[in-house]
N, C-alpha and C positions, 0 to 999 in steps of 0.2 A: 965791718959796718957797711962798706960799699956794696958788698955782696947782698947783705940783708935788704938794703934800700932798693937795689936792682930787682931782687926776688919779689919784694912787696909790690913794687910798681908794676912789674910784669903780670903778676897774679891779679892785681886790681884791674889792669887794662883788659884782660881776657873777660872778666865779669862785666866791665864797662861796655865793651862792644856787644857782648851778647844781650845785655839789658837794653842798650840803645836801639838795636835793630828790632827787638821785640816791641818796645814801646813806640818806636816810629811807625811800625806796621799797624799797631792798634790805632794810632792817630790818623794814619793814612786811609783807614776804612771809611772815615767820615767823607773825605774827598772823593773816594770811589763812588760812594752812594750819591753824592751831589752831582758828580759828572754823569753817572748813570741816569739820574733823574732829568738832567738837562738834555741828554740825548733822547730820552723817551718824549720830552716835551717838544722835540723838533729843533733843538738849539745846537745841533751838531756842527762843529767847526773845529777841525783838528788842532790848528795852532793855538787859538784862544783857550781851548780846553786843556791842552798840554801846559800852557803857561799857568792856568788856574791850578792845575795839579801840583806843579812845582812850587808855586808860591804858597799854596795851602800847606805843603810840607814845611816850608820855611817858617810860616807863622806858628807851627807846632813846636819849633825848637825852644820857644819861651818856656814851655811846660816839659818837654821831653828831656832836655839837658839836666834840670834839677832832679827830676824823677829818676833819671838814669843813675845819677850820682848816689841818690838815696838807696836805690835797689841794689846797685853793684857793691856799695860799701857794706850793706847788711849781708849780702850773700858771701862776699869775700871774707869778712872777719868771722862770720859764723862758721865758714869752712875751716878757717884757721883754728877756731875754738874746738870744733868737732874733731879735728885731726890732732889736737893737743899741741899744735905748733906755738900757740900763744904761751903755753906753759914752758916750752923749750926756750923760747926767746926770753921769758921772764927769768928762768934759771941762769941764762947767759948774761943777765944784767941789762937786757933790752926791754924797756917799759913800753906800754901801749902808746904813750905820748910820742916816743921816738919812732915807733913804727908808722904813725900816721903823718909824720912830717912831710915826706915826699908827696903824699896825697893832698896835703894842705896847699902846696904850691900848685898842683894840678887844678884844684878847685878854685884857687884865686885867679888863675888864667881864665877859667870859664866864667867866673864872676865878672871880671873886667870885660870879657867878650860880650856877656849879656847886657851889661850896662850900655855899651856902645850899640849893640844890636837892638835892644828894646827902646832906646831913646831916639835912634836915628833911622835904622834900617827897617825895623818891624812896621812902623807907621806907613812908610812908603810901600812896602809889600802889601799891607792891608788895603791901601787905597788902589793899588794896581789891580788887586783881586776883585775889589768892589766894582771897579771900572769895567773889567772883563765881563762880569755878570750883567752890568748895566747895558753894555753893548749888545750882549746876547738877548737881553730883554727887549731892547729896541728892535732888533732884528725879528724877534718873535715874542710878543707880549704874552702869548699863551704859556710861556715858561713859568709864569706866576701861579698857574693852576696846579697845585700840588695836593694830593689826597691826604686826608686826615690831618690837615693843618689849617688853622684859622688864617685866612688870607686877608691882610689889611693894607695891601699896597696901593689901593685905589681910595682916595679920600671919601669919607662918608659911606663906604661900601664895605660890608664884611661878608666873606664867602667861606662856606665850609662844605667840602665834598668828601663823602665816605670812600668812594672808589672812582679812580680815573683809568679808563681802558684806552686801547689804541684808538687813534683818530679822534681822541678827546670825547669819546662816549662817556657819560657820567652816570653815577648811581647815588641816590639819596643826596640831593642838593639842597643846601640852605643858603639863602641870600637875604641880607638885611640892607636896606637903603634908607638912610636918614636924611630928611629934608628939613627945611626951616619950620614948617608947620605940620609935617606928617612923617610917619615912618612906615615903610613897606616891608612886610615879612613874606618871603617866598619859600615854599617847601615843595619839592618835586621828587617823585620816585626815580625818575630817569630823564635823560636828555643828552644834549651834546652842545659844544661851544666852538665857535670859530672867530677868527679876527678879520675885521674889515679895515684894511689899511688906509683906503682913501678917506674914510670918515673917522679913523682912529677909535673904533668901537669894538668891544667884545659883544657878540651876539649869542645869547643863550636860548636854545630851543628846548623848552621844558614840556614834559608829559606827565599826566596823572598827578596833579598837585593842587596846592591851595595858595591863594593870595590873600593876605590880610593887610588892609590899609587902616592904620591907626592915626587919628587926629585927636585934637584936644576934646572935640565935641562928639565924635562918633568912631565906631569900629565897623568896617565893611569887610566881609569875608566872601570870597568867591572860589568855588572849585572849578578846575579846568582840566580838559583832556590834553590840550596843547596850547602853549603860550610862548610868545617870543618876548624876551626881556633884553633890552639894550643897555649897555654900560658905556658911557662916554669916558674914555681915558683922558688923563691929564696930559699936558704938553711934556711932562717929565719923560713920557714914553717915546718922545721924539727928540729930546735934547741929547746931543752927543757929549756934552760936558757936565760933570757933576762936581759938587763941592765936597771936600773931605769932612768927615764927622770928627768928633773929639778924639775917637780912638785912632784916627789916622793923621794926627798932628805930631810933629816931631818935638823934641825937647824945647827949642826956642819958641815955637808957636804956642806950646802949652804954658810957657812962662809968661808970654804976653797976654794969654787969655786967663784972666784972673777969676773965672767962674769956679764954683764949687766942684763942678764936673771935671774941669781941667786939673784941679788940685788932686782929686781922687785918682784920675788916670795917671798923673805924673808919679804920685807916691806908690801906686800899684806897680808901676814899672820898676821902681826902686826895690820894692819887696821881691818881685820875681827875679831881679838881678842878684839880690843877696842870697837867694835860696841855695845855690850850689854849695856855698861854704857852710851855711847853716845845716843843710841836710846831710853833708858829709859827716859832721860830728854826730848827728842823730843816728845816721845809718850805722856808723862804726860802733856806737854805744849799744844799739839794739843787737847787732851782730855778735858782739862780744859776750852777750848774755844769752844767746841761743845756740843750740847744737843741731842745726838742721842744714842739710845740703840741698834741699829742694828749692830751686830757683823760682819756680812758679809760686811757692808760698810767699817769697819776698816781693814778687810782683803784686800779690794780693795785699800784703801789708802796706806796700807803697801806695796802692790805690786807696786803701782805707785812710792812711795819713793825708793823702791829697784831698779826700773828701772833707775831712775835718779842717784842713787848711783853707779850702774855699769857703766853707761855712763861716769860719772866723773872719775871712776877708769880707764877706757880705755883711756880717755883723759890724765889722769896722766901718764899712761904707755908710751904713745906716747912722752910726754914731757921728761920723764926720759931717753928714748932712744935718744932723741935729745940733751939734756943738760948733761946727765950722772951724775945727782944728784937724790937721792931717794925722795926728799921732795914732788914733785908733786903727788906722790902716795896717799898723805894724803888729796887731794882735797875733796873726799867724806866726810871725817871727818870734815873738815872745813865748808863744806856746811851744815852738820847737826847741827854744833855748831851755825852758824849764824841763821839758821831757828829756832833753839831752843830759841835763844835770843829774836827773834821776837815774838814767841808765849808766852814766859814767861813775856813779858812786860805787 
């Protein structure tokens, strides 16, 4: 029995580390793109960007660890099934429930780790990451100019830019400025933007465009060949200190904050912490019913299950806001339990 336990645990670990590094790399791609974008925007500073990269990896552990357990358990038990080792164990009097016992202990360790990590470490890491971006933004407010994204960092201003080139030359710019009595719509084929630090302003030099000024009583439209549009930035772009959002509060702060958003955030962290154990049983159940050794297939299945998981989580959030009780947040866990029961039959 000791041999079997050691054999099962060793085989599972091989699949675990393979899946972990693949999934970690996938989640790292997002931070690579964010860092690349910050460098392009002129926010290059090696140490802050390195910290940002490391902390972004840490924030991904909330998702990577449960997904890794799901994918590795599917892959490992499917291999055992495909190689007929499950049948050999069964003939020897070793049931699937006995085989999974050492893996349950393994998953419980990760579940306990995630409870502590999600409730205390993760919010601090998120806040540090947010602060790094804020400091880079203060150093260079042009970092908010991102192509093909709706930019809403400046109050009452919405900016959309199709293409951002070097030196902040722009293509197809749309700017909306809302005032108390009027709204200004600006469209331009091209232009460029620069920051004026002494006045804390973004200056847009626009070419070949149209300015539409809408008020309650009139609409004025003007075509222009060249137009200078100034945006006064808020003091937030000069502040060195920022306040944590609800996602950056630890367990004790969330308990003190009795808002519905705090309740949702707290119970979501409980859900993510429980998933290593829940997904272990689901992964083993799926693996025992398939005869495929293709690890990429299980990454795909894991991704599909995670999409359903997040959709149910969002549905749970909507229900919590409507009924003001936290229980619908656990819809994804219930879904995984019911699916597990089906596969273990």
